[in-house]
C-alpha angles and dihedrals in degrees: 000000000000113000127205130220126177121193124192133178112218120266120265110305127208089257094047084058094050093044094239130151100253111177109148096350105123105230127157134237124276122230087264088051093056089046091054091048088052093051090049090050092056091047092049092045089057097055121112093251139046124243110247102185135009134209130198144165131258091256119099095224089066095038094050089048088058092047090056092048089047088060089063097046098066126224092017098177092147131129118276118197123193119202127175089213089076091057120122119271112283105247094197118204091358091069109121096011120122112252096220093045091049089050090053092049102043098020129260091263095057092045092049089052088054093045104039112015112112101229111013113096124203119254110299129245121244119243092246093054110108090224092065111106092229086072091057114091088211090073098042114143096021114123127223097013108189122253088190135356142200120207086258092061093041088055092058095060091039090052091051090052090047094052097042101037116013107032095057091052090052088051085054087059093249117153106230136208121196120190108189141119143302096260102036088050091047086053090055093049093051089049095048101039097034090235114184123251088250098046095047092060086062097048110101123192114203120216119265099009117124117232109205120203122190110202134194126230090279091052090251114144119261095175140353123202139166111228122223141040107351096213094048092048090051092050089048091051091050090050092054089049092053099045095109097051111121 
């Protein structure tokens, strides 16, 4: 039996607009972000299946994107599961810095390594830094909270969430929607499609664009497709790739 999985990066956030490294900072959607989520909701509502269960992160830009989408799905009295392991990659000491200004200071090559290398994390946060998640009551009781992450370490926690929470629901033939973040979703894409370490660094996920996976009975991908206007999606992907240009 074919299974359906929809991944969507949250709509444009306040810090996306300002071109800041966001990470675990809990910022909200912009008006454009809300509009992107509304458009995504319309697209998802037109699919040939209904969403049975939704997963999202502990960050409100992803949660609020899901809420907007729900308004377009009608009678969405389905289970919604929040899991911190779907949070964005922790950008460490880069969190809150402007991407272009950081590139001007450290060089585009270094910032590109921090942003897009597979296994090199940015400089870490100290435990007494207010930005460190250990100082946020929301994450109280969680061991080994990250002070900085690469995509490789982000994938470890995302994979745990997948195996424990998401994969069993797919095996139960549930159609699933995940609203999360650029890097947590890239981790899922890498895992599902067995993308190489090098190729995943070049894969960009624009805000507010649904990514539909059709899966076989064993939850192996049959197809992967961004949904929406092809030219607009391509332009948005290029914009993500060029964020750190100074």
